[in-house]
PDB file with one MODEL, atoms N, CA, C and O in Angstrom:
MODEL        1
ATOM      1  N   MET A   1      22.053   7.243 -11.435  1.00  0.00           N
ATOM      2  CA  MET A   1      23.099   7.346 -10.350  1.00  0.00           C
ATOM      3  C   MET A   1      22.499   6.961  -9.112  1.00  0.00           C
ATOM      4  O   MET A   1      21.380   7.325  -8.752  1.00  0.00           O
ATOM      5  N   LEU A   2      23.449   6.040  -8.317  1.00  0.00           N
ATOM      6  CA  LEU A   2      22.963   5.773  -7.000  1.00  0.00           C
ATOM      7  C   LEU A   2      23.692   6.791  -5.941  1.00  0.00           C
ATOM      8  O   LEU A   2      24.889   7.059  -6.042  1.00  0.00           O
ATOM      9  N   ILE A   3      22.942   7.270  -5.027  1.00  0.00           N
ATOM     10  CA  ILE A   3      23.657   8.086  -4.000  1.00  0.00           C
ATOM     11  C   ILE A   3      23.291   7.475  -2.689  1.00  0.00           C
ATOM     12  O   ILE A   3      22.128   7.460  -2.286  1.00  0.00           O
ATOM     13  N   THR A   4      24.539   6.850  -1.868  1.00  0.00           N
ATOM     14  CA  THR A   4      24.273   6.166  -0.634  1.00  0.00           C
ATOM     15  C   THR A   4      25.039   6.846   0.359  1.00  0.00           C
ATOM     16  O   THR A   4      24.967   6.508   1.540  1.00  0.00           O
ATOM     17  N   LYS A   5      25.854   7.891  -0.080  1.00  0.00           N
ATOM     18  CA  LYS A   5      26.714   8.511   1.154  1.00  0.00           C
ATOM     19  C   LYS A   5      25.853   9.919   1.152  1.00  0.00           C
ATOM     20  O   LYS A   5      25.255  10.488   0.239  1.00  0.00           O
ATOM     21  N   ASN A   6      26.044  10.268   2.617  1.00  0.00           N
ATOM     22  CA  ASN A   6      25.697  11.728   2.861  1.00  0.00           C
ATOM     23  C   ASN A   6      24.304  12.185   2.123  1.00  0.00           C
ATOM     24  O   ASN A   6      24.172  13.145   1.364  1.00  0.00           O
ATOM     25  N   LEU A   7      23.319  11.271   2.530  1.00  0.00           N
ATOM     26  CA  LEU A   7      22.023  11.694   2.111  1.00  0.00           C
ATOM     27  C   LEU A   7      21.622  13.209   2.629  1.00  0.00           C
ATOM     28  O   LEU A   7      21.988  13.550   3.754  1.00  0.00           O
ATOM     29  N   PRO A   8      20.973  13.988   1.914  1.00  0.00           N
ATOM     30  CA  PRO A   8      20.620  15.378   2.293  1.00  0.00           C
ATOM     31  C   PRO A   8      19.509  15.341   3.207  1.00  0.00           C
ATOM     32  O   PRO A   8      18.576  16.113   2.985  1.00  0.00           O
ATOM     33  N   LEU A   9      19.454  14.523   4.255  1.00  0.00           N
ATOM     34  CA  LEU A   9      18.364  14.596   5.137  1.00  0.00           C
ATOM     35  C   LEU A   9      18.977  15.076   6.257  1.00  0.00           C
ATOM     36  O   LEU A   9      20.162  14.836   6.490  1.00  0.00           O
ATOM     37  N   ASP A  10      18.152  15.856   7.107  1.00  0.00           N
ATOM     38  CA  ASP A  10      18.470  16.711   8.036  1.00  0.00           C
ATOM     39  C   ASP A  10      18.018  15.769   9.467  1.00  0.00           C
ATOM     40  O   ASP A  10      16.845  15.494   9.719  1.00  0.00           O
ATOM     41  N   ASN A  11      19.070  15.390  10.236  1.00  0.00           N
ATOM     42  CA  ASN A  11      18.401  14.546  11.342  1.00  0.00           C
ATOM     43  C   ASN A  11      17.845  15.288  12.490  1.00  0.00           C
ATOM     44  O   ASN A  11      17.277  14.597  13.336  1.00  0.00           O
ATOM     45  N   LYS A  12      17.904  16.690  12.702  1.00  0.00           N
ATOM     46  CA  LYS A  12      17.348  17.503  13.540  1.00  0.00           C
ATOM     47  C   LYS A  12      16.050  17.668  13.186  1.00  0.00           C
ATOM     48  O   LYS A  12      15.238  17.525  14.100  1.00  0.00           O
ATOM     49  N   LYS A  13      15.533  17.994  11.848  1.00  0.00           N
ATOM     50  CA  LYS A  13      14.102  17.947  11.171  1.00  0.00           C
ATOM     51  C   LYS A  13      13.472  16.646  11.261  1.00  0.00           C
ATOM     52  O   LYS A  13      12.247  16.570  11.359  1.00  0.00           O
ATOM     53  N   PHE A  14      14.343  15.423  11.230  1.00  0.00           N
ATOM     54  CA  PHE A  14      13.774  14.316  11.397  1.00  0.00           C
ATOM     55  C   PHE A  14      12.819  14.214  12.658  1.00  0.00           C
ATOM     56  O   PHE A  14      11.766  13.600  12.491  1.00  0.00           O
ATOM     57  N   ILE A  15      13.037  14.657  13.675  1.00  0.00           N
ATOM     58  CA  ILE A  15      12.457  14.542  14.867  1.00  0.00           C
ATOM     59  C   ILE A  15      11.090  15.119  14.818  1.00  0.00           C
ATOM     60  O   ILE A  15      10.144  14.632  15.437  1.00  0.00           O
ATOM     61  N   GLN A  16      10.990  16.504  13.828  1.00  0.00           N
ATOM     62  CA  GLN A  16       9.709  17.377  13.576  1.00  0.00           C
ATOM     63  C   GLN A  16       8.925  16.742  12.639  1.00  0.00           C
ATOM     64  O   GLN A  16       7.728  16.669  12.919  1.00  0.00           O
ATOM     65  N   SER A  17       9.327  16.221  11.506  1.00  0.00           N
ATOM     66  CA  SER A  17       8.295  15.999  10.417  1.00  0.00           C
ATOM     67  C   SER A  17       9.026  14.876   9.318  1.00  0.00           C
ATOM     68  O   SER A  17      10.246  14.842   9.157  1.00  0.00           O
ATOM     69  N   ASP A  18       8.198  14.096   8.696  1.00  0.00           N
ATOM     70  CA  ASP A  18       8.617  13.295   7.606  1.00  0.00           C
ATOM     71  C   ASP A  18       9.607  14.392   6.679  1.00  0.00           C
ATOM     72  O   ASP A  18       9.471  15.613   6.603  1.00  0.00           O
ATOM     73  N   GLN A  19      10.684  13.487   5.982  1.00  0.00           N
ATOM     74  CA  GLN A  19      11.474  14.000   5.026  1.00  0.00           C
ATOM     75  C   GLN A  19      11.263  12.914   3.821  1.00  0.00           C
ATOM     76  O   GLN A  19      10.950  11.748   4.062  1.00  0.00           O
ATOM     77  N   ILE A  20      11.458  13.398   2.554  1.00  0.00           N
ATOM     78  CA  ILE A  20      11.278  12.464   1.514  1.00  0.00           C
ATOM     79  C   ILE A  20      12.398  13.092   0.424  1.00  0.00           C
ATOM     80  O   ILE A  20      12.429  14.263   0.044  1.00  0.00           O
ATOM     81  N   LEU A  21      13.349  11.963   0.002  1.00  0.00           N
ATOM     82  CA  LEU A  21      14.372  12.487  -1.009  1.00  0.00           C
ATOM     83  C   LEU A  21      14.006  11.147  -2.276  1.00  0.00           C
ATOM     84  O   LEU A  21      13.993   9.917  -2.248  1.00  0.00           O
ATOM     85  N   THR A  22      13.749  12.173  -3.279  1.00  0.00           N
ATOM     86  CA  THR A  22      13.742  11.343  -4.657  1.00  0.00           C
ATOM     87  C   THR A  22      14.745  11.252  -5.467  1.00  0.00           C
ATOM     88  O   THR A  22      15.259  12.262  -5.946  1.00  0.00           O
ATOM     89  N   ILE A  23      15.097  10.239  -5.693  1.00  0.00           N
ATOM     90  CA  ILE A  23      16.319   9.894  -6.840  1.00  0.00           C
ATOM     91  C   ILE A  23      15.546   9.838  -8.218  1.00  0.00           C
ATOM     92  O   ILE A  23      14.563   9.098  -8.224  1.00  0.00           O
ATOM     93  N   THR A  24      15.817  10.445  -9.270  1.00  0.00           N
ATOM     94  CA  THR A  24      15.157  10.111 -10.407  1.00  0.00           C
ATOM     95  C   THR A  24      16.239   9.557 -11.217  1.00  0.00           C
ATOM     96  O   THR A  24      17.436   9.776 -11.032  1.00  0.00           O
ATOM     97  N   GLY A  25      15.646   8.699 -12.280  1.00  0.00           N
ATOM     98  CA  GLY A  25      16.506   8.262 -13.362  1.00  0.00           C
ATOM     99  C   GLY A  25      17.344   7.045 -12.758  1.00  0.00           C
ATOM    100  O   GLY A  25      18.546   6.887 -12.973  1.00  0.00           O
ATOM    101  N   ALA A  26      16.549   6.205 -11.973  1.00  0.00           N
ATOM    102  CA  ALA A  26      17.449   5.230 -11.140  1.00  0.00           C
ATOM    103  C   ALA A  26      17.053   3.936 -11.636  1.00  0.00           C
ATOM    104  O   ALA A  26      15.856   3.763 -11.863  1.00  0.00           O
ATOM    105  N   SER A  27      17.941   2.921 -11.859  1.00  0.00           N
ATOM    106  CA  SER A  27      17.563   1.448 -12.153  1.00  0.00           C
ATOM    107  C   SER A  27      17.131   0.693 -11.246  1.00  0.00           C
ATOM    108  O   SER A  27      17.300   1.067 -10.085  1.00  0.00           O
ATOM    109  N   TRP A  28      16.513  -0.470 -11.481  1.00  0.00           N
ATOM    110  CA  TRP A  28      16.292  -1.422 -10.427  1.00  0.00           C
ATOM    111  C   TRP A  28      17.578  -1.761  -9.917  1.00  0.00           C
ATOM    112  O   TRP A  28      17.644  -1.679  -8.690  1.00  0.00           O
ATOM    113  N   SER A  29      18.716  -2.150 -10.553  1.00  0.00           N
ATOM    114  CA  SER A  29      20.146  -2.416  -9.910  1.00  0.00           C
ATOM    115  C   SER A  29      20.491  -1.238  -9.028  1.00  0.00           C
ATOM    116  O   SER A  29      21.106  -1.554  -8.010  1.00  0.00           O
ATOM    117  N   ASP A  30      20.265  -0.103  -9.167  1.00  0.00           N
ATOM    118  CA  ASP A  30      20.652   0.995  -8.334  1.00  0.00           C
ATOM    119  C   ASP A  30      19.925   0.791  -7.197  1.00  0.00           C
ATOM    120  O   ASP A  30      20.627   0.785  -6.186  1.00  0.00           O
ATOM    121  N   TYR A  31      18.533   0.590  -6.981  1.00  0.00           N
ATOM    122  CA  TYR A  31      17.626   0.500  -5.948  1.00  0.00           C
ATOM    123  C   TYR A  31      18.357  -0.833  -5.019  1.00  0.00           C
ATOM    124  O   TYR A  31      18.609  -0.772  -3.815  1.00  0.00           O
ATOM    125  N   GLU A  32      18.638  -2.138  -6.008  1.00  0.00           N
ATOM    126  CA  GLU A  32      19.183  -3.225  -5.031  1.00  0.00           C
ATOM    127  C   GLU A  32      20.507  -2.992  -4.443  1.00  0.00           C
ATOM    128  O   GLU A  32      20.741  -3.668  -3.442  1.00  0.00           O
ATOM    129  N   LYS A  33      21.534  -2.095  -4.884  1.00  0.00           N
ATOM    130  CA  LYS A  33      22.485  -1.639  -4.331  1.00  0.00           C
ATOM    131  C   LYS A  33      22.313  -0.610  -3.176  1.00  0.00           C
ATOM    132  O   LYS A  33      23.373  -0.421  -2.579  1.00  0.00           O
ATOM    133  N   PHE A  34      21.453  -0.029  -2.793  1.00  0.00           N
ATOM    134  CA  PHE A  34      21.046   0.660  -1.711  1.00  0.00           C
ATOM    135  C   PHE A  34      21.393  -0.059  -0.330  1.00  0.00           C
ATOM    136  O   PHE A  34      20.861  -1.152  -0.136  1.00  0.00           O
ATOM    137  N   ASN A  35      22.109   0.383   0.495  1.00  0.00           N
ATOM    138  CA  ASN A  35      22.415  -0.528   1.642  1.00  0.00           C
ATOM    139  C   ASN A  35      21.530   0.313   2.920  1.00  0.00           C
ATOM    140  O   ASN A  35      21.829   1.311   3.576  1.00  0.00           O
ATOM    141  N   SER A  36      20.615  -0.360   2.932  1.00  0.00           N
ATOM    142  CA  SER A  36      19.668   0.222   4.256  1.00  0.00           C
ATOM    143  C   SER A  36      20.211   0.217   5.392  1.00  0.00           C
ATOM    144  O   SER A  36      19.752   1.011   6.212  1.00  0.00           O
ATOM    145  N   GLU A  37      21.391  -0.700   5.820  1.00  0.00           N
ATOM    146  CA  GLU A  37      21.866  -0.688   7.077  1.00  0.00           C
ATOM    147  C   GLU A  37      22.746   0.648   7.397  1.00  0.00           C
ATOM    148  O   GLU A  37      23.106   0.968   8.530  1.00  0.00           O
ATOM    149  N   GLU A  38      22.978   1.244   6.412  1.00  0.00           N
ATOM    150  CA  GLU A  38      23.791   2.590   6.684  1.00  0.00           C
ATOM    151  C   GLU A  38      22.659   3.473   7.051  1.00  0.00           C
ATOM    152  O   GLU A  38      23.046   4.484   7.635  1.00  0.00           O
ATOM    153  N   TYR A  39      21.090   3.379   6.847  1.00  0.00           N
ATOM    154  CA  TYR A  39      20.278   4.278   7.065  1.00  0.00           C
ATOM    155  C   TYR A  39      19.109   3.682   7.651  1.00  0.00           C
ATOM    156  O   TYR A  39      17.994   3.706   7.131  1.00  0.00           O
ATOM    157  N   PRO A  40      19.469   3.014   9.018  1.00  0.00           N
ATOM    158  CA  PRO A  40      18.366   2.410   9.658  1.00  0.00           C
ATOM    159  C   PRO A  40      17.051   3.452   9.958  1.00  0.00           C
ATOM    160  O   PRO A  40      17.292   4.608  10.306  1.00  0.00           O
ATOM    161  N   GLY A  41      15.792   3.029   9.819  1.00  0.00           N
ATOM    162  CA  GLY A  41      14.674   3.885   9.946  1.00  0.00           C
ATOM    163  C   GLY A  41      14.185   4.472   9.105  1.00  0.00           C
ATOM    164  O   GLY A  41      13.149   5.125   9.226  1.00  0.00           O
ATOM    165  N   TYR A  42      15.032   4.312   7.802  1.00  0.00           N
ATOM    166  CA  TYR A  42      14.359   5.005   6.521  1.00  0.00           C
ATOM    167  C   TYR A  42      13.676   4.021   5.843  1.00  0.00           C
ATOM    168  O   TYR A  42      14.040   2.845   5.876  1.00  0.00           O
ATOM    169  N   ARG A  43      12.486   4.499   5.087  1.00  0.00           N
ATOM    170  CA  ARG A  43      11.975   3.549   4.158  1.00  0.00           C
ATOM    171  C   ARG A  43      12.377   3.897   2.806  1.00  0.00           C
ATOM    172  O   ARG A  43      12.469   5.044   2.367  1.00  0.00           O
ATOM    173  N   VAL A  44      12.607   2.831   2.189  1.00  0.00           N
ATOM    174  CA  VAL A  44      13.332   2.967   0.642  1.00  0.00           C
ATOM    175  C   VAL A  44      12.208   2.422  -0.361  1.00  0.00           C
ATOM    176  O   VAL A  44      11.797   1.275  -0.192  1.00  0.00           O
ATOM    177  N   SER A  45      11.816   3.029  -1.162  1.00  0.00           N
ATOM    178  CA  SER A  45      11.115   2.310  -2.245  1.00  0.00           C
ATOM    179  C   SER A  45      11.408   2.624  -3.985  1.00  0.00           C
ATOM    180  O   SER A  45      12.035   3.622  -4.342  1.00  0.00           O
ATOM    181  N   TYR A  46      10.980   1.847  -4.738  1.00  0.00           N
ATOM    182  CA  TYR A  46      11.493   1.836  -6.009  1.00  0.00           C
ATOM    183  C   TYR A  46      10.313   2.001  -6.956  1.00  0.00           C
ATOM    184  O   TYR A  46       9.663   0.955  -6.960  1.00  0.00           O
ATOM    185  N   PHE A  47       9.766   2.972  -7.804  1.00  0.00           N
ATOM    186  CA  PHE A  47       8.661   2.898  -8.668  1.00  0.00           C
ATOM    187  C   PHE A  47       9.251   3.669  -9.934  1.00  0.00           C
ATOM    188  O   PHE A  47       9.885   4.719  -9.833  1.00  0.00           O
ATOM    189  N   ASN A  48       8.984   3.060 -11.074  1.00  0.00           N
ATOM    190  CA  ASN A  48       9.122   3.861 -12.485  1.00  0.00           C
ATOM    191  C   ASN A  48      10.352   4.635 -12.449  1.00  0.00           C
ATOM    192  O   ASN A  48      10.255   5.834 -12.711  1.00  0.00           O
ATOM    193  N   GLY A  49      11.459   4.166 -12.178  1.00  0.00           N
ATOM    194  CA  GLY A  49      12.844   4.905 -12.385  1.00  0.00           C
ATOM    195  C   GLY A  49      13.188   5.969 -11.219  1.00  0.00           C
ATOM    196  O   GLY A  49      14.163   6.721 -11.254  1.00  0.00           O
ATOM    197  N   GLU A  50      12.269   5.914 -10.223  1.00  0.00           N
ATOM    198  CA  GLU A  50      12.555   6.640  -9.027  1.00  0.00           C
ATOM    199  C   GLU A  50      12.681   5.912  -7.763  1.00  0.00           C
ATOM    200  O   GLU A  50      11.899   5.040  -7.382  1.00  0.00           O
ATOM    201  N   ILE A  51      13.756   6.344  -7.116  1.00  0.00           N
ATOM    202  CA  ILE A  51      13.950   5.866  -5.639  1.00  0.00           C
ATOM    203  C   ILE A  51      13.486   6.494  -4.692  1.00  0.00           C
ATOM    204  O   ILE A  51      14.122   7.544  -4.593  1.00  0.00           O
ATOM    205  N   SER A  52      12.578   6.407  -3.801  1.00  0.00           N
ATOM    206  CA  SER A  52      12.300   7.350  -2.786  1.00  0.00           C
ATOM    207  C   SER A  52      12.669   7.055  -1.421  1.00  0.00           C
ATOM    208  O   SER A  52      12.425   5.901  -1.070  1.00  0.00           O
ATOM    209  N   ILE A  53      13.171   7.782  -0.608  1.00  0.00           N
ATOM    210  CA  ILE A  53      13.759   7.696   0.595  1.00  0.00           C
ATOM    211  C   ILE A  53      13.095   8.567   1.623  1.00  0.00           C
ATOM    212  O   ILE A  53      13.129   9.796   1.555  1.00  0.00           O
ATOM    213  N   VAL A  54      12.386   7.781   2.741  1.00  0.00           N
ATOM    214  CA  VAL A  54      11.507   8.554   3.615  1.00  0.00           C
ATOM    215  C   VAL A  54      11.994   8.415   5.004  1.00  0.00           C
ATOM    216  O   VAL A  54      12.077   7.290   5.497  1.00  0.00           O
ATOM    217  N   SER A  55      12.323   9.470   5.674  1.00  0.00           N
ATOM    218  CA  SER A  55      12.598   9.444   7.242  1.00  0.00           C
ATOM    219  C   SER A  55      11.313   9.847   7.878  1.00  0.00           C
ATOM    220  O   SER A  55      10.876  10.996   7.810  1.00  0.00           O
ATOM    221  N   PRO A  56      10.625   8.711   8.600  1.00  0.00           N
ATOM    222  CA  PRO A  56       9.594   9.231   9.210  1.00  0.00           C
ATOM    223  C   PRO A  56       9.829  10.054  10.339  1.00  0.00           C
ATOM    224  O   PRO A  56      10.808   9.732  11.012  1.00  0.00           O
ATOM    225  N   GLY A  57       9.106  11.140  10.754  1.00  0.00           N
ATOM    226  CA  GLY A  57       9.314  12.091  11.777  1.00  0.00           C
ATOM    227  C   GLY A  57       8.521  11.277  12.915  1.00  0.00           C
ATOM    228  O   GLY A  57       7.876  10.232  12.827  1.00  0.00           O
ATOM    229  N   LEU A  58       8.808  12.170  14.092  1.00  0.00           N
ATOM    230  CA  LEU A  58       8.126  11.655  15.340  1.00  0.00           C
ATOM    231  C   LEU A  58       6.626  11.697  15.407  1.00  0.00           C
ATOM    232  O   LEU A  58       6.049  10.987  16.230  1.00  0.00           O
ATOM    233  N   ASN A  59       5.955  12.484  14.594  1.00  0.00           N
ATOM    234  CA  ASN A  59       4.470  12.591  14.662  1.00  0.00           C
ATOM    235  C   ASN A  59       4.254  10.980  13.937  1.00  0.00           C
ATOM    236  O   ASN A  59       3.590  10.138  14.541  1.00  0.00           O
ATOM    237  N   HIS A  60       4.798  10.718  12.789  1.00  0.00           N
ATOM    238  CA  HIS A  60       4.460   9.567  12.177  1.00  0.00           C
ATOM    239  C   HIS A  60       4.597   8.212  13.090  1.00  0.00           C
ATOM    240  O   HIS A  60       3.790   7.286  13.166  1.00  0.00           O
ATOM    241  N   GLU A  61       5.756   8.354  13.708  1.00  0.00           N
ATOM    242  CA  GLU A  61       5.974   7.294  14.632  1.00  0.00           C
ATOM    243  C   GLU A  61       4.981   7.034  15.978  1.00  0.00           C
ATOM    244  O   GLU A  61       4.629   5.940  16.419  1.00  0.00           O
ATOM    245  N   ILE A  62       4.695   8.153  16.407  1.00  0.00           N
ATOM    246  CA  ILE A  62       3.648   8.376  17.547  1.00  0.00           C
ATOM    247  C   ILE A  62       2.242   7.714  17.060  1.00  0.00           C
ATOM    248  O   ILE A  62       1.760   6.813  17.745  1.00  0.00           O
ATOM    249  N   ILE A  63       1.556   8.176  15.826  1.00  0.00           N
ATOM    250  CA  ILE A  63       0.434   7.629  15.073  1.00  0.00           C
ATOM    251  C   ILE A  63       0.417   6.251  14.619  1.00  0.00           C
ATOM    252  O   ILE A  63      -0.595   5.583  14.404  1.00  0.00           O
ATOM    253  N   ALA A  64       1.801   5.830  14.472  1.00  0.00           N
ATOM    254  CA  ALA A  64       1.743   4.160  14.075  1.00  0.00           C
ATOM    255  C   ALA A  64       1.799   3.455  15.143  1.00  0.00           C
ATOM    256  O   ALA A  64       1.368   2.310  15.012  1.00  0.00           O
ATOM    257  N   GLU A  65       2.301   3.833  16.471  1.00  0.00           N
ATOM    258  CA  GLU A  65       2.246   3.074  17.570  1.00  0.00           C
ATOM    259  C   GLU A  65       0.737   3.154  18.208  1.00  0.00           C
ATOM    260  O   GLU A  65       0.274   2.235  18.883  1.00  0.00           O
ATOM    261  N   VAL A  66       0.085   4.260  17.938  1.00  0.00           N
ATOM    262  CA  VAL A  66      -1.536   4.055  18.511  1.00  0.00           C
ATOM    263  C   VAL A  66      -2.175   3.263  17.655  1.00  0.00           C
ATOM    264  O   VAL A  66      -3.028   2.577  18.219  1.00  0.00           O
ATOM    265  N   ILE A  67      -2.072   3.068  16.318  1.00  0.00           N
ATOM    266  CA  ILE A  67      -2.632   2.436  15.462  1.00  0.00           C
ATOM    267  C   ILE A  67      -2.336   1.116  15.851  1.00  0.00           C
ATOM    268  O   ILE A  67      -3.301   0.352  15.861  1.00  0.00           O
ATOM    269  N   ASN A  68      -1.134   0.614  16.206  1.00  0.00           N
ATOM    270  CA  ASN A  68      -0.477  -0.875  16.338  1.00  0.00           C
ATOM    271  C   ASN A  68      -1.474  -1.049  17.759  1.00  0.00           C
ATOM    272  O   ASN A  68      -2.145  -2.078  17.827  1.00  0.00           O
ATOM    273  N   ARG A  69      -1.546  -0.243  18.662  1.00  0.00           N
ATOM    274  CA  ARG A  69      -2.208  -0.572  20.012  1.00  0.00           C
ATOM    275  C   ARG A  69      -3.496  -0.847  19.769  1.00  0.00           C
ATOM    276  O   ARG A  69      -4.014  -1.855  20.250  1.00  0.00           O
ATOM    277  N   LEU A  70      -4.180   0.018  18.985  1.00  0.00           N
ATOM    278  CA  LEU A  70      -5.691  -0.303  18.700  1.00  0.00           C
ATOM    279  C   LEU A  70      -5.835  -1.898  17.847  1.00  0.00           C
ATOM    280  O   LEU A  70      -6.582  -2.805  18.213  1.00  0.00           O
ATOM    281  N   ILE A  71      -5.193  -1.925  17.005  1.00  0.00           N
ATOM    282  CA  ILE A  71      -5.144  -3.303  16.467  1.00  0.00           C
ATOM    283  C   ILE A  71      -5.075  -4.559  17.400  1.00  0.00           C
ATOM    284  O   ILE A  71      -5.899  -5.470  17.318  1.00  0.00           O
ATOM    285  N   ILE A  72      -4.158  -4.546  18.187  1.00  0.00           N
ATOM    286  CA  ILE A  72      -3.515  -5.410  19.210  1.00  0.00           C
ATOM    287  C   ILE A  72      -4.710  -5.483  20.089  1.00  0.00           C
ATOM    288  O   ILE A  72      -5.091  -6.606  20.422  1.00  0.00           O
ATOM    289  N   ALA A  73      -5.454  -4.271  20.575  1.00  0.00           N
ATOM    290  CA  ALA A  73      -6.603  -4.359  21.318  1.00  0.00           C
ATOM    291  C   ALA A  73      -7.846  -4.984  20.916  1.00  0.00           C
ATOM    292  O   ALA A  73      -8.610  -5.585  21.672  1.00  0.00           O
ATOM    293  N   TYR A  74      -8.023  -4.764  19.435  1.00  0.00           N
ATOM    294  CA  TYR A  74      -8.975  -5.124  18.818  1.00  0.00           C
ATOM    295  C   TYR A  74      -8.944  -7.000  18.624  1.00  0.00           C
ATOM    296  O   TYR A  74      -9.809  -7.860  18.789  1.00  0.00           O
ATOM    297  N   CYS A  75      -7.774  -7.039  18.282  1.00  0.00           N
ATOM    298  CA  CYS A  75      -7.525  -8.656  18.098  1.00  0.00           C
ATOM    299  C   CYS A  75      -7.739  -9.434  19.641  1.00  0.00           C
ATOM    300  O   CYS A  75      -8.195 -10.572  19.749  1.00  0.00           O
ATOM    301  N   GLU A  76      -7.365  -8.676  20.655  1.00  0.00           N
ATOM    302  CA  GLU A  76      -7.363  -9.466  22.008  1.00  0.00           C
ATOM    303  C   GLU A  76      -9.095  -9.485  22.286  1.00  0.00           C
ATOM    304  O   GLU A  76      -9.764 -10.465  22.615  1.00  0.00           O
ATOM    305  N   ARG A  77      -9.471  -8.386  22.096  1.00  0.00           N
ATOM    306  CA  ARG A  77     -11.041  -8.296  22.386  1.00  0.00           C
ATOM    307  C   ARG A  77     -12.054  -9.466  21.594  1.00  0.00           C
ATOM    308  O   ARG A  77     -13.070  -9.948  22.094  1.00  0.00           O
ATOM    309  N   PHE A  78     -11.593  -9.732  20.462  1.00  0.00           N
ATOM    310  CA  PHE A  78     -12.504 -10.600  19.621  1.00  0.00           C
ATOM    311  C   PHE A  78     -11.575 -11.889  19.430  1.00  0.00           C
ATOM    312  O   PHE A  78     -11.848 -12.632  18.487  1.00  0.00           O
ATOM    313  N   THR A  79     -10.662 -12.155  20.131  1.00  0.00           N
ATOM    314  CA  THR A  79      -9.773 -13.408  20.074  1.00  0.00           C
ATOM    315  C   THR A  79      -9.418 -13.845  18.811  1.00  0.00           C
ATOM    316  O   THR A  79      -9.719 -14.965  18.400  1.00  0.00           O
ATOM    317  N   ILE A  80      -8.627 -12.811  17.998  1.00  0.00           N
ATOM    318  CA  ILE A  80      -8.175 -12.847  16.556  1.00  0.00           C
ATOM    319  C   ILE A  80      -6.782 -13.008  16.688  1.00  0.00           C
ATOM    320  O   ILE A  80      -6.210 -12.208  17.429  1.00  0.00           O
ATOM    321  N   LEU A  81      -6.120 -13.877  16.123  1.00  0.00           N
ATOM    322  CA  LEU A  81      -4.818 -14.152  16.205  1.00  0.00           C
ATOM    323  C   LEU A  81      -3.775 -12.906  15.145  1.00  0.00           C
ATOM    324  O   LEU A  81      -4.021 -12.706  13.955  1.00  0.00           O
ATOM    325  N   ASP A  82      -2.989 -12.423  15.679  1.00  0.00           N
ATOM    326  CA  ASP A  82      -2.166 -11.370  14.993  1.00  0.00           C
ATOM    327  C   ASP A  82      -0.989 -11.889  14.939  1.00  0.00           C
ATOM    328  O   ASP A  82      -0.595 -12.736  15.742  1.00  0.00           O
ATOM    329  N   PHE A  83      -0.364 -11.465  14.058  1.00  0.00           N
ATOM    330  CA  PHE A  83       1.064 -11.442  13.455  1.00  0.00           C
ATOM    331  C   PHE A  83       1.932 -10.233  13.237  1.00  0.00           C
ATOM    332  O   PHE A  83       2.036  -9.804  12.088  1.00  0.00           O
ATOM    333  N   PRO A  84       2.518  -9.685  14.152  1.00  0.00           N
ATOM    334  CA  PRO A  84       3.396  -8.530  13.878  1.00  0.00           C
ATOM    335  C   PRO A  84       4.583  -8.574  13.016  1.00  0.00           C
ATOM    336  O   PRO A  84       5.409  -9.478  13.139  1.00  0.00           O
ATOM    337  N   PHE A  85       4.719  -7.519  12.039  1.00  0.00           N
ATOM    338  CA  PHE A  85       5.896  -7.694  11.220  1.00  0.00           C
ATOM    339  C   PHE A  85       6.684  -6.346  11.652  1.00  0.00           C
ATOM    340  O   PHE A  85       6.220  -5.251  11.969  1.00  0.00           O
ATOM    341  N   ARG A  86       7.940  -6.753  11.567  1.00  0.00           N
ATOM    342  CA  ARG A  86       8.935  -5.543  11.627  1.00  0.00           C
ATOM    343  C   ARG A  86      10.188  -5.566  10.694  1.00  0.00           C
ATOM    344  O   ARG A  86      10.990  -4.632  10.715  1.00  0.00           O
TER     345      ARG A  86
ENDMDL
END
């Protein structure tokens, strides 16, 4: 059964830490029906009958940005072409 409305993820807690919601017994077609436009910023994955929905917290985003800047600086220092993905 696919749940796409009113996911039990607390937006206030989102600011502080990562949250993970796992839906078990899901099929690949359930995963394909998930509308990520309704939940921007959430990471959705499917493996072995489970859909995992992750809302990265502020700490995650800060760490990701630091790593991103380090990679860019490294590439610039050693004249390596980098191709960002978003």
